[in-house]
PDB file as gemmi writes it, atoms N, CA and C in Angstrom:
CRYST1    1.000    1.000    1.000  90.00  90.00  90.00 P 1                      
ATOM      1  N   MET A   1      73.477  93.053 122.386  1.00  0.00           N  
ATOM      2  CA  MET A   1      72.974  94.217 121.686  1.00  0.00           C  
ATOM      3  C   MET A   1      71.468  94.049 121.516  1.00  0.00           C  
ATOM      4  N   SER A   2      70.716  95.080 121.834  1.00  0.00           N  
ATOM      5  CA  SER A   2      69.261  94.982 121.756  1.00  0.00           C  
ATOM      6  C   SER A   2      68.793  95.127 120.318  1.00  0.00           C  
ATOM      7  N   ASP A   3      67.549  94.689 120.080  1.00  0.00           N  
ATOM      8  CA  ASP A   3      66.977  94.802 118.741  1.00  0.00           C  
ATOM      9  C   ASP A   3      66.835  96.264 118.333  1.00  0.00           C  
ATOM     10  N   GLU A   4      66.596  97.158 119.308  1.00  0.00           N  
ATOM     11  CA  GLU A   4      66.450  98.574 119.007  1.00  0.00           C  
ATOM     12  C   GLU A   4      67.734  99.157 118.440  1.00  0.00           C  
ATOM     13  N   SER A   5      68.877  98.769 118.974  1.00  0.00           N  
ATOM     14  CA  SER A   5      70.144  99.322 118.512  1.00  0.00           C  
ATOM     15  C   SER A   5      70.515  98.799 117.125  1.00  0.00           C  
ATOM     16  N   LYS A   6      69.936  97.680 116.721  1.00  0.00           N  
ATOM     17  CA  LYS A   6      70.201  97.122 115.393  1.00  0.00           C  
ATOM     18  C   LYS A   6      69.271  97.696 114.333  1.00  0.00           C  
ATOM     19  N   ALA A   7      68.200  98.357 114.746  1.00  0.00           N  
ATOM     20  CA  ALA A   7      67.205  98.875 113.811  1.00  0.00           C  
ATOM     21  C   ALA A   7      67.779 100.016 112.981  1.00  0.00           C  
ATOM     22  N   MET A   8      67.384 100.065 111.709  1.00  0.00           N  
ATOM     23  CA  MET A   8      67.827 101.128 110.816  1.00  0.00           C  
ATOM     24  C   MET A   8      67.156 102.435 111.230  1.00  0.00           C  
ATOM     25  N   PRO A   9      67.890 103.544 111.209  1.00  0.00           N  
ATOM     26  CA  PRO A   9      67.274 104.833 111.544  1.00  0.00           C  
ATOM     27  C   PRO A   9      66.159 105.168 110.560  1.00  0.00           C  
ATOM     28  N   THR A  10      65.190 105.933 111.035  1.00  0.00           N  
ATOM     29  CA  THR A  10      64.065 106.325 110.188  1.00  0.00           C  
ATOM     30  C   THR A  10      63.959 107.837 110.136  1.00  0.00           C  
ATOM     31  N   ASP A  11      63.335 108.335 109.060  1.00  0.00           N  
ATOM     32  CA  ASP A  11      63.098 109.769 108.973  1.00  0.00           C  
ATOM     33  C   ASP A  11      61.807 110.111 109.698  1.00  0.00           C  
ATOM     34  N   THR A  12      61.376 111.364 109.630  1.00  0.00           N  
ATOM     35  CA  THR A  12      60.196 111.797 110.373  1.00  0.00           C  
ATOM     36  C   THR A  12      58.918 111.109 109.905  1.00  0.00           C  
ATOM     37  N   SER A  13      58.911 110.596 108.668  1.00  0.00           N  
ATOM     38  CA  SER A  13      57.721 109.900 108.188  1.00  0.00           C  
ATOM     39  C   SER A  13      57.765 108.412 108.521  1.00  0.00           C  
ATOM     40  N   GLY A  14      58.862 107.946 109.141  1.00  0.00           N  
ATOM     41  CA  GLY A  14      58.982 106.547 109.525  1.00  0.00           C  
ATOM     42  C   GLY A  14      59.656 105.669 108.491  1.00  0.00           C  
ATOM     43  N   LYS A  15      60.080 106.272 107.374  1.00  0.00           N  
ATOM     44  CA  LYS A  15      60.764 105.502 106.338  1.00  0.00           C  
ATOM     45  C   LYS A  15      62.222 105.271 106.756  1.00  0.00           C  
ATOM     46  N   PRO A  16      62.778 104.078 106.467  1.00  0.00           N  
ATOM     47  CA  PRO A  16      64.173 103.808 106.815  1.00  0.00           C  
ATOM     48  C   PRO A  16      65.131 104.726 106.052  1.00  0.00           C  
ATOM     49  N   VAL A  17      66.206 105.123 106.724  1.00  0.00           N  
ATOM     50  CA  VAL A  17      67.204 106.001 106.126  1.00  0.00           C  
ATOM     51  C   VAL A  17      68.571 105.357 106.292  1.00  0.00           C  
ATOM     52  N   ASN A  18      69.279 105.166 105.177  1.00  0.00           N  
ATOM     53  CA  ASN A  18      70.646 104.680 105.226  1.00  0.00           C  
ATOM     54  C   ASN A  18      71.524 105.906 105.451  1.00  0.00           C  
ATOM     55  N   VAL A  19      71.913 106.155 106.703  1.00  0.00           N  
ATOM     56  CA  VAL A  19      72.632 107.384 107.032  1.00  0.00           C  
ATOM     57  C   VAL A  19      74.009 107.448 106.389  1.00  0.00           C  
ATOM     58  N   VAL A  20      74.666 106.319 106.210  1.00  0.00           N  
ATOM     59  CA  VAL A  20      75.977 106.328 105.571  1.00  0.00           C  
ATOM     60  C   VAL A  20      75.835 106.777 104.130  1.00  0.00           C  
ATOM     61  N   GLU A  21      74.906 106.180 103.417  1.00  0.00           N  
ATOM     62  CA  GLU A  21      74.671 106.556 102.023  1.00  0.00           C  
ATOM     63  C   GLU A  21      74.240 108.011 101.935  1.00  0.00           C  
ATOM     64  N   ARG A  22      73.377 108.442 102.832  1.00  0.00           N  
ATOM     65  CA  ARG A  22      72.906 109.826 102.827  1.00  0.00           C  
ATOM     66  C   ARG A  22      74.072 110.790 103.034  1.00  0.00           C  
ATOM     67  N   ASP A  23      74.941 110.492 103.979  1.00  0.00           N  
ATOM     68  CA  ASP A  23      76.072 111.371 104.254  1.00  0.00           C  
ATOM     69  C   ASP A  23      77.050 111.412 103.092  1.00  0.00           C  
ATOM     70  N   LEU A  24      77.259 110.277 102.429  1.00  0.00           N  
ATOM     71  CA  LEU A  24      78.160 110.252 101.284  1.00  0.00           C  
ATOM     72  C   LEU A  24      77.612 111.057 100.118  1.00  0.00           C  
ATOM     73  N   GLU A  25      76.302 111.073  99.972  1.00  0.00           N  
ATOM     74  CA  GLU A  25      75.669 111.793  98.866  1.00  0.00           C  
ATOM     75  C   GLU A  25      75.519 113.273  99.161  1.00  0.00           C  
ATOM     76  N   ASP A  26      75.671 113.668 100.422  1.00  0.00           N  
ATOM     77  CA  ASP A  26      75.470 115.056 100.826  1.00  0.00           C  
ATOM     78  C   ASP A  26      76.679 115.892 100.442  1.00  0.00           C  
ATOM     79  N   GLY A  27      76.716 116.336  99.195  1.00  0.00           N  
ATOM     80  CA  GLY A  27      77.836 117.109  98.701  1.00  0.00           C  
ATOM     81  C   GLY A  27      77.800 118.567  99.100  1.00  0.00           C  
ATOM     82  N   ASP A  28      76.674 119.036  99.616  1.00  0.00           N  
ATOM     83  CA  ASP A  28      76.538 120.444  99.979  1.00  0.00           C  
ATOM     84  C   ASP A  28      76.572 120.655 101.484  1.00  0.00           C  
ATOM     85  N   SER A  29      77.193 119.750 102.203  1.00  0.00           N  
ATOM     86  CA  SER A  29      77.204 119.890 103.653  1.00  0.00           C  
ATOM     87  C   SER A  29      78.030 121.098 104.053  1.00  0.00           C  
ATOM     88  N   ASP A  30      77.697 121.685 105.184  1.00  0.00           N  
ATOM     89  CA  ASP A  30      78.377 122.876 105.681  1.00  0.00           C  
ATOM     90  C   ASP A  30      79.849 122.612 105.982  1.00  0.00           C  
ATOM     91  N   THR A  31      80.183 121.394 106.338  1.00  0.00           N  
ATOM     92  CA  THR A  31      81.570 121.097 106.713  1.00  0.00           C  
ATOM     93  C   THR A  31      82.457 120.801 105.513  1.00  0.00           C  
ATOM     94  N   ARG A  32      81.882 120.570 104.360  1.00  0.00           N  
ATOM     95  CA  ARG A  32      82.688 120.214 103.187  1.00  0.00           C  
ATOM     96  C   ARG A  32      83.705 121.305 102.848  1.00  0.00           C  
ATOM     97  N   GLY A  33      83.287 122.555 102.826  1.00  0.00           N  
ATOM     98  CA  GLY A  33      84.192 123.651 102.516  1.00  0.00           C  
ATOM     99  C   GLY A  33      85.310 123.769 103.533  1.00  0.00           C  
ATOM    100  N   VAL A  34      84.973 123.596 104.792  1.00  0.00           N  
ATOM    101  CA  VAL A  34      85.980 123.654 105.854  1.00  0.00           C  
ATOM    102  C   VAL A  34      86.962 122.504 105.694  1.00  0.00           C  
ATOM    103  N   ASP A  35      86.452 121.309 105.445  1.00  0.00           N  
ATOM    104  CA  ASP A  35      87.317 120.148 105.259  1.00  0.00           C  
ATOM    105  C   ASP A  35      88.282 120.364 104.102  1.00  0.00           C  
ATOM    106  N   GLU A  36      87.801 120.905 103.000  1.00  0.00           N  
ATOM    107  CA  GLU A  36      88.651 121.112 101.835  1.00  0.00           C  
ATOM    108  C   GLU A  36      89.668 122.216 102.083  1.00  0.00           C  
ATOM    109  N   THR A  37      89.310 123.191 102.907  1.00  0.00           N  
ATOM    110  CA  THR A  37      90.241 124.266 103.230  1.00  0.00           C  
ATOM    111  C   THR A  37      91.356 123.767 104.129  1.00  0.00           C  
ATOM    112  N   LEU A  38      90.984 123.001 105.144  1.00  0.00           N  
ATOM    113  CA  LEU A  38      91.969 122.495 106.090  1.00  0.00           C  
ATOM    114  C   LEU A  38      92.790 121.354 105.510  1.00  0.00           C  
ATOM    115  N   THR A  39      92.174 120.538 104.667  1.00  0.00           N  
ATOM    116  CA  THR A  39      92.851 119.391 104.067  1.00  0.00           C  
ATOM    117  C   THR A  39      92.584 119.426 102.562  1.00  0.00           C  
ATOM    118  N   PRO A  40      93.348 120.257 101.820  1.00  0.00           N  
ATOM    119  CA  PRO A  40      93.049 120.419 100.395  1.00  0.00           C  
ATOM    120  C   PRO A  40      93.194 119.151  99.576  1.00  0.00           C  
ATOM    121  N   SER A  41      94.079 118.263  99.982  1.00  0.00           N  
ATOM    122  CA  SER A  41      94.181 116.987  99.286  1.00  0.00           C  
ATOM    123  C   SER A  41      94.674 115.938 100.273  1.00  0.00           C  
ATOM    124  N   SER A  42      94.336 114.738  99.980  1.00  0.00           N  
ATOM    125  CA  SER A  42      94.676 113.662 100.903  1.00  0.00           C  
ATOM    126  C   SER A  42      96.148 113.301 100.819  1.00  0.00           C  
ATOM    127  N   THR A  43      96.618 112.626 101.810  1.00  0.00           N  
ATOM    128  CA  THR A  43      97.991 112.129 101.821  1.00  0.00           C  
ATOM    129  C   THR A  43      98.219 111.203 100.638  1.00  0.00           C  
ATOM    130  N   ARG A  44      97.221 110.405 100.314  1.00  0.00           N  
ATOM    131  CA  ARG A  44      97.349 109.464  99.200  1.00  0.00           C  
ATOM    132  C   ARG A  44      97.591 110.197  97.885  1.00  0.00           C  
ATOM    133  N   VAL A  45      96.916 111.311  97.664  1.00  0.00           N  
ATOM    134  CA  VAL A  45      97.115 112.087  96.437  1.00  0.00           C  
ATOM    135  C   VAL A  45      98.546 112.602  96.390  1.00  0.00           C  
ATOM    136  N   LYS A  46      99.050 113.082  97.517  1.00  0.00           N  
ATOM    137  CA  LYS A  46     100.436 113.572  97.575  1.00  0.00           C  
ATOM    138  C   LYS A  46     101.406 112.423  97.295  1.00  0.00           C  
ATOM    139  N   GLU A  47     101.120 111.247  97.829  1.00  0.00           N  
ATOM    140  CA  GLU A  47     101.976 110.088  97.584  1.00  0.00           C  
ATOM    141  C   GLU A  47     101.975 109.718  96.099  1.00  0.00           C  
ATOM    142  N   GLN A  48     100.808 109.778  95.476  1.00  0.00           N  
ATOM    143  CA  GLN A  48     100.720 109.461  94.053  1.00  0.00           C  
ATOM    144  C   GLN A  48     101.500 110.485  93.225  1.00  0.00           C  
ATOM    145  N   ASP A  49     101.406 111.755  93.598  1.00  0.00           N  
ATOM    146  CA  ASP A  49     102.170 112.791  92.901  1.00  0.00           C  
ATOM    147  C   ASP A  49     103.668 112.534  93.038  1.00  0.00           C  
ATOM    148  N   ALA A  50     104.107 112.187  94.245  1.00  0.00           N  
ATOM    149  CA  ALA A  50     105.529 111.911  94.486  1.00  0.00           C  
ATOM    150  C   ALA A  50     105.992 110.702  93.684  1.00  0.00           C  
ATOM    151  N   GLU A  51     105.160 109.667  93.604  1.00  0.00           N  
ATOM    152  CA  GLU A  51     105.513 108.471  92.830  1.00  0.00           C  
ATOM    153  C   GLU A  51     105.629 108.813  91.347  1.00  0.00           C  
ATOM    154  N   GLU A  52     104.725 109.633  90.841  1.00  0.00           N  
ATOM    155  CA  GLU A  52     104.774 110.033  89.433  1.00  0.00           C  
ATOM    156  C   GLU A  52     106.036 110.840  89.149  1.00  0.00           C  
ATOM    157  N   LEU A  53     106.379 111.761  90.033  1.00  0.00           N  
ATOM    158  CA  LEU A  53     107.610 112.534  89.860  1.00  0.00           C  
ATOM    159  C   LEU A  53     108.833 111.625  89.894  1.00  0.00           C  
ATOM    160  N   GLN A  54     108.830 110.641  90.779  1.00  0.00           N  
ATOM    161  CA  GLN A  54     109.970 109.726  90.857  1.00  0.00           C  
ATOM    162  C   GLN A  54     110.100 108.909  89.580  1.00  0.00           C  
ATOM    163  N   ARG A  55     108.970 108.499  88.986  1.00  0.00           N  
ATOM    164  CA  ARG A  55     109.019 107.765  87.711  1.00  0.00           C  
ATOM    165  C   ARG A  55     109.630 108.637  86.613  1.00  0.00           C  
ATOM    166  N   LYS A  56     109.253 109.916  86.589  1.00  0.00           N  
ATOM    167  CA  LYS A  56     109.811 110.826  85.584  1.00  0.00           C  
ATOM    168  C   LYS A  56     111.303 111.035  85.807  1.00  0.00           C  
ATOM    169  N   ILE A  57     111.709 111.181  87.057  1.00  0.00           N  
ATOM    170  CA  ILE A  57     113.133 111.335  87.368  1.00  0.00           C  
ATOM    171  C   ILE A  57     113.906 110.105  86.922  1.00  0.00           C  
ATOM    172  N   ASP A  58     113.368 108.926  87.243  1.00  0.00           N  
ATOM    173  CA  ASP A  58     114.023 107.675  86.839  1.00  0.00           C  
ATOM    174  C   ASP A  58     114.165 107.585  85.323  1.00  0.00           C  
ATOM    175  N   GLU A  59     113.115 107.991  84.600  1.00  0.00           N  
ATOM    176  CA  GLU A  59     113.151 107.952  83.140  1.00  0.00           C  
ATOM    177  C   GLU A  59     114.226 108.898  82.595  1.00  0.00           C  
ATOM    178  N   ILE A  60     114.304 110.096  83.151  1.00  0.00           N  
ATOM    179  CA  ILE A  60     115.308 111.071  82.714  1.00  0.00           C  
ATOM    180  C   ILE A  60     116.714 110.552  83.010  1.00  0.00           C  
ATOM    181  N   GLU A  61     116.895 109.978  84.201  1.00  0.00           N  
ATOM    182  CA  GLU A  61     118.211 109.441  84.565  1.00  0.00           C  
ATOM    183  C   GLU A  61     118.629 108.303  83.627  1.00  0.00           C  
ATOM    184  N   ARG A  62     117.684 107.452  83.216  1.00  0.00           N  
ATOM    185  CA  ARG A  62     117.996 106.378  82.264  1.00  0.00           C  
ATOM    186  C   ARG A  62     118.423 106.952  80.922  1.00  0.00           C  
ATOM    187  N   LYS A  63     117.709 107.993  80.465  1.00  0.00           N  
ATOM    188  CA  LYS A  63     118.063 108.627  79.183  1.00  0.00           C  
ATOM    189  C   LYS A  63     119.443 109.251  79.247  1.00  0.00           C  
ATOM    190  N   VAL A  64     119.764 109.907  80.349  1.00  0.00           N  
ATOM    191  CA  VAL A  64     121.080 110.531  80.509  1.00  0.00           C  
ATOM    192  C   VAL A  64     122.157 109.465  80.534  1.00  0.00           C  
ATOM    193  N   ALA A  65     121.903 108.373  81.239  1.00  0.00           N  
ATOM    194  CA  ALA A  65     122.884 107.285  81.330  1.00  0.00           C  
ATOM    195  C   ALA A  65     123.100 106.623  79.976  1.00  0.00           C  
ATOM    196  N   ASP A  66     122.052 106.576  79.146  1.00  0.00           N  
ATOM    197  CA  ASP A  66     122.152 105.980  77.811  1.00  0.00           C  
ATOM    198  C   ASP A  66     122.746 106.963  76.802  1.00  0.00           C  
ATOM    199  N   GLY A  67     122.872 108.230  77.187  1.00  0.00           N  
ATOM    200  CA  GLY A  67     123.423 109.242  76.284  1.00  0.00           C  
ATOM    201  C   GLY A  67     122.401 109.831  75.338  1.00  0.00           C  
ATOM    202  N   ASN A  68     121.121 109.686  75.602  1.00  0.00           N  
ATOM    203  CA  ASN A  68     120.085 110.238  74.731  1.00  0.00           C  
ATOM    204  C   ASN A  68     119.628 111.551  75.257  1.00  0.00           C  
TER     205      ASN A  68                                                      
END                                                                             
């Protein structure tokens, strides 16, 4: 790998730019709305919701089994 490919990207004034950090901070990007429309919530959020519902079901089933 050449030294050029390892160099940090720079802006038009020559200052280094951390593109990953910049992209993460860019909350007003044009694609954000599209991303949220196509993928309103992540799979992980759905999994967490399902786990929470299962905990509630388990709790209700224990109460019913105990006669409460």
